[in-house]
ZAMARGU-4260 file (C-alpha; in steps of 0.2 Angstrom, whole numbers, plus 5000, padded with zeros to 4 digits):
<rodrens>
0) 5000/5000/5001 | 5005/5017/4995 | 5006/5031/5009 | 5007/5050/5009 | 5010/5053/5026
5) 5020/5038/5032 | 5034/5030/5026 | 5035/5011/5030 | 5050/4998/5024 | 5057/4983/5030
10) 5072/4978/5037 | 5074/4957/5038 | 5063/4954/5055 | 5059/4974/5058 | 5048/4984/5051
15) 5050/5001/5053 | 5035/5013/5052 | 5040/5031/5051 | 5028/5048/5054 | 5032/5056/5038
20) 5023/5075/5038 | 5042/5084/5044 | 5035/5101/5038 | 5021/5099/5051 | 5031/5091/5065
25) 5022/5076/5060 | 5007/5082/5067 | 4990/5073/5065 | 4976/5076/5055 | 4965/5067/5047
30) 4975/5058/5034 | 4987/5052/5046 | 4975/5043/5058 | 4968/5034/5044 | 4984/5029/5034
35) 4990/5022/5053 | 4974/5014/5055 | 4975/5004/5040 | 4992/5000/5040 | 4990/4994/5059
40) 4976/4981/5053 | 4986/4976/5038 | 5000/4974/5047 | 4990/4963/5060 | 4981/4952/5046
45) 4995/4949/5033 | 5014/4954/5040 | 5027/4942/5047 | 5038/4955/5054 | 5043/4951/5074
50) 5043/4970/5079 | 5039/4987/5073 | 5049/5001/5076 | 5039/5020/5078 | 5048/5035/5073
55) 5045/5052/5066 | 5056/5060/5052 | 5064/5077/5054 | 5067/5086/5072 | 5053/5082/5081
60) 5044/5063/5082 | 5025/5071/5085 | 5019/5087/5089 | 5002/5083/5094 | 4986/5087/5080
65) 4992/5100/5064 | 4982/5117/5069 | 4976/5119/5051 | 4965/5102/5055 | 4961/5106/5073
70) 4956/5124/5062 | 4944/5112/5054 | 4938/5104/5070 | 4932/5123/5078 | 4914/5123/5066
75) 4911/5103/5067 | 4894/5099/5077 | 4893/5088/5090 | 4889/5072/5080 | 4904/5076/5068
80) 4914/5077/5085 | 4910/5061/5090 | 4915/5051/5074 | 4932/5061/5073 | 4937/5057/5091
85) 4931/5038/5087 | 4941/5038/5074 | 4957/5045/5083 | 4951/5032/5096 | 4950/5016/5085
90) 4969/5023/5076 | 4977/5020/5096 | 4967/5005/5099 | 4973/4997/5082 | 4992/5002/5088
95) 4990/4996/5105 | 4984/4980/5102 | 4998/4975/5085 | 5003/4958/5091 | 5021/4960/5091
100) 5032/4973/5099 | 5032/4990/5094 | 5046/5002/5099 | 5046/5021/5101 | 5063/5029/5094
105) 5057/5048/5103 | 5067/5062/5099 | 5063/5081/5100 | 5045/5082/5106 | 5030/5069/5109
110) 5018/5082/5112 | 4997/5078/5115 | 4993/5064/5104 | 5011/5062/5099 | 5013/5058/5119
115) 4998/5045/5117 | 5010/5037/5103 | 5023/5033/5117 | 5011/5026/5128 | 5004/5011/5117
120) 5025/5009/5113 | 5029/4992/5122 | 5047/5000/5123 | 5050/5020/5123 | 5065/5024/5122
125) 5069/5043/5122 | 5081/5056/5117 | 5085/5065/5133 | 5084/5082/5127 | 5064/5076/5120
130) 5050/5086/5128 | 5033/5078/5135 | 5017/5085/5137 | 4998/5083/5139 | 4993/5097/5134
135) 4974/5098/5128 | 4969/5109/5144 | 4979/5124/5136 | 4968/5124/5123 | 4952/5122/5133
140) 4950/5103/5126 | 4955/5087/5135 | 4967/5072/5131 | 4951/5061/5131 | 4955/5046/5116
145) 4973/5044/5124 | 4969/5043/5139 | 4966/5023/5142 | 4984/5019/5135 | 4993/5035/5146
150) 4984/5030/5162 | 4988/5010/5161 | 5007/5018/5158 | 5008/5034/5169 | 4994/5030/5183
155) 4983/5041/5191 | 4992/5051/5202 | 5005/5057/5189 | 4988/5059/5176 | 4981/5071/5191
160) 4994/5081/5190 | 5002/5083/5170 | 4983/5081/5164 | 4978/5094/5175 | 4991/5108/5171
165) 4995/5104/5153 | 5013/5109/5159 | 5028/5101/5149 | 5041/5090/5156 | 5058/5081/5150
170) 5062/5065/5145 | 5069/5063/5163 | 5053/5064/5169 | 5047/5054/5155 | 5055/5040/5163
175) 5052/5043/5181 | 5034/5040/5179 | 5036/5025/5167 | 5030/5034/5150 | 5046/5030/5144
180) 5059/5015/5145 | 5075/5023/5141 | 5084/5038/5140 | 5098/5042/5133 | 5108/5056/5120
185) 5101/5057/5103 | 5116/5050/5097 | 5114/5036/5105 | 5096/5033/5100 | 5098/5021/5087
190) 5111/5009/5096 | 5099/5009/5109 | 5083/5001/5099 | 5098/4990/5089 | 5100/4981/5108
195) 5082/4980/5111 | 5079/4974/5095 | 5095/4961/5098 | 5084/4957/5114 | 5069/4955/5104
200) 5077/4942/5093 | 5086/4930/5103 | 5069/4925/5112 | 5055/4916/5103 | 5042/4923/5090
205) 5026/4916/5097 | 5031/4917/5115 | 5034/4938/5114 | 5017/4937/5105 | 5010/4927/5117
210) 5018/4938/5132 | 5012/4952/5124 | 4992/4944/5124 | 4996/4940/5142 | 4998/4957/5147
215) 4982/4964/5141 | 4972/4948/5146 | 4981/4950/5164 | 4978/4967/5166 | 4967/4972/5178
220) 4959/4956/5185 | 4963/4950/5202 | 4975/4936/5206 | 4963/4923/5207 | 4953/4928/5192
225) 4967/4929/5184 | 4974/4912/5189 | 4963/4899/5175 | 4969/4912/5161 | 4988/4911/5166
230) 4988/4891/5170 | 4982/4887/5151 | 4994/4901/5144 | 5009/4892/5153 | 5002/4877/5148
235) 5000/4879/5131 | 5018/4887/5129 | 5026/4872/5139 | 5018/4861/5125 | 5022/4870/5109
240) 5039/4866/5097 | 5044/4885/5101 | 5044/4882/5122 | 5050/4865/5121 | 5065/4867/5110
245) 5067/4883/5122 | 5068/4870/5137 | 5078/4858/5130 | 5091/4871/5125 | 5090/4878/5142
250) 5093/4861/5149 | 5106/4855/5137 | 5115/4872/5140 | 5114/4878/5120 | 5108/4892/5112
255) 5090/4889/5106 | 5085/4884/5088 | 5069/4894/5086 | 5061/4889/5067 | 5057/4908/5064
</rodrens>
């Protein structure tokens, strides 16, 4: 599929997804949202890639919503706003539910929806000079559609401060609250991504997918409610070809010979 606002390329087992509107700091518009949703659906159905690296072209990862697109929404009726918000929510959900790990390469800034994109990354690596913010209240609106994903990452306490103040904050604070998982100099971003890719590449493909599904299935449940799910998940992995190879390799003190 050809994209206008994204650049997608494959490098072996890695799918690179690049936001490609550098002239407007990779800000969202309706077209980019539609393309991200379409890409996520196609990837989930057809791709055999092991991991996705999400990044932004130019100087900024994602600055949130495009000003010209926001200007259009000023005249929307409530029904149009409901449809527009639902479309954006579906995009974030599609990215969040991708079956493989998503590594975010965050540089420059991740504001509003850009911070929401950071939240749906399984592993987020930030440039030490990157700036973050849930700045919607500064515009008289709220970070509504991204809130389920952000709250799952940073919790209620940090959200209360950052959603209500709309304050921008540095990468060090994003790391402290769990929005990102590593903070490095800009020159080390690619090397850090590569190290995570190597770790993922050394593990079982299906085990990683099952582990990501497990997080979603267990999240929010009590230990008692989760017990049947976790028992079934572990039993299924132990008898799988991949699980059998991994366990045998461990017992035989050798590297596993993954089939994929």
